[in-house]
C-alpha atoms as one frame of an Amber mdcrd trajectory, in Angstrom:
protein
  -7.384  19.088  11.473  -4.958  17.279   9.177  -4.898  17.995   5.476  -6.994
  15.441   3.570  -6.802  14.606  -0.110  -8.766  12.141  -2.167  -7.886  11.252
  -5.734  -8.291   8.475  -8.271  -5.341   7.198 -10.272  -4.854   4.149 -12.521
  -3.148   1.288 -10.671  -0.252   1.149 -13.140   0.558   4.858 -12.570   0.280
   4.501  -8.787   2.846   1.702  -8.683   5.112   3.243 -11.329   5.372   6.473
  -9.288   5.285   4.882  -5.808   8.807   5.823  -4.683   8.550   9.339  -6.106
   5.237   9.921  -4.322   6.286   8.639  -0.908  10.052   8.763  -0.375  10.732
  12.093   1.322  14.430  11.152   1.795  13.655  10.427   5.472  12.201   6.997
   4.713   9.005   5.519   3.416   5.648   6.211   5.108   3.831   4.308   7.813
   0.471   2.918   6.823  -2.465   1.182   8.447  -4.048  -1.615   6.435  -7.541
  -2.860   7.153  -7.870  -6.432   5.960 -10.991  -8.430   5.024 -10.861 -12.043
   3.842 -13.781 -14.447   3.388 -16.064 -11.610   4.596 -14.274 -11.549   7.969
 -12.217  -8.607   9.221  -8.657  -9.805   9.918  -7.730  -6.779  12.026  -5.532
  -3.778  11.265  -1.858  -4.068  10.299   0.521  -1.149  10.830   3.560  -1.267
   8.571   6.059   0.719   6.531   5.481   0.567   2.776   9.092  -0.166   1.876
   8.519  -0.619  -1.845   5.771  -0.901  -4.447   6.377  -3.353  -7.279   4.917
  -4.576 -10.571   5.595  -8.182 -11.561   4.827  -9.672 -14.970   2.831 -12.885
 -14.599   1.273 -15.454 -16.847  -2.447 -14.829 -17.055  -5.294 -17.185 -17.777
  -5.082 -18.771 -21.217  -1.308 -18.239 -21.377  -1.477 -14.452 -21.789   0.822
 -12.097 -19.923  -0.588 -10.066 -17.044   0.724  -7.975 -14.190   0.565  -8.380
 -10.441   0.888  -5.320  -8.218   2.195  -5.570  -4.672   4.006  -3.982  -1.764
   7.053  -4.997   0.198   6.169  -4.314   3.831   8.406  -3.931   6.881   7.506
  -3.544  10.557   9.137  -2.161  13.673   8.724  -3.957  17.005   6.049  -1.491
  18.130   4.140  -1.950  14.849   4.228  -5.739  15.289   2.410  -5.335  18.624
  -0.748  -4.265  16.733  -0.702  -7.291  14.382   2.415  -8.869  12.944   2.910
  -9.399   9.225   3.953 -12.958  10.054   0.547 -13.623  11.640  -1.248 -12.020
   8.675   0.672 -14.106   6.137   0.464 -17.354   8.104   4.246 -17.784   7.767
   4.298 -17.396   3.946   6.120 -14.900   1.722   2.935 -13.381   0.310  -0.813
 -13.428   0.791  -3.814 -12.647  -1.394  -6.805 -11.094   0.360 -10.321 -10.159
  -0.697 -10.214  -6.496   0.392  -7.623  -4.137   1.771  -7.927  -0.440   2.571
  -4.793   1.660   3.051  -4.410   4.736   5.203  -0.992   6.245   4.457   0.809
   8.883   6.568   1.948  11.207   3.825   2.199  11.648   0.118   3.929  14.334
  -1.907   1.487  15.774  -4.411   1.752  18.821  -6.618  -0.245  21.671  -5.181
  -2.924  23.191  -7.326  -2.821  26.896  -7.958  -5.850  28.780  -6.758  -7.531
  30.952  -9.368  -7.111  34.689  -9.005 -10.334  36.494  -8.115
């Protein structure tokens, strides 16, 4: 059975440390994204998470906010599941209601087990 890990981390930390967590010097990880928009499942997209980014944006009322996102890339075999072009309806970006990510690997510090 594969090793499984569940953790909670603030969004800002996740994106700030994205490359450090995932780049194993062999490339970025594959991921499966489950997409829901307008309460309808849009299928599963398989992609490489090429880069995580934080972009400063103007918020409501003129305040400054931040938008978090991913640059995604696909191989030909990954496109056969569902292409990013089809998901984004030909645009450069898309905003969806819900998205779950299942990522191949992540480098995390191992916890030391207490001595008994």
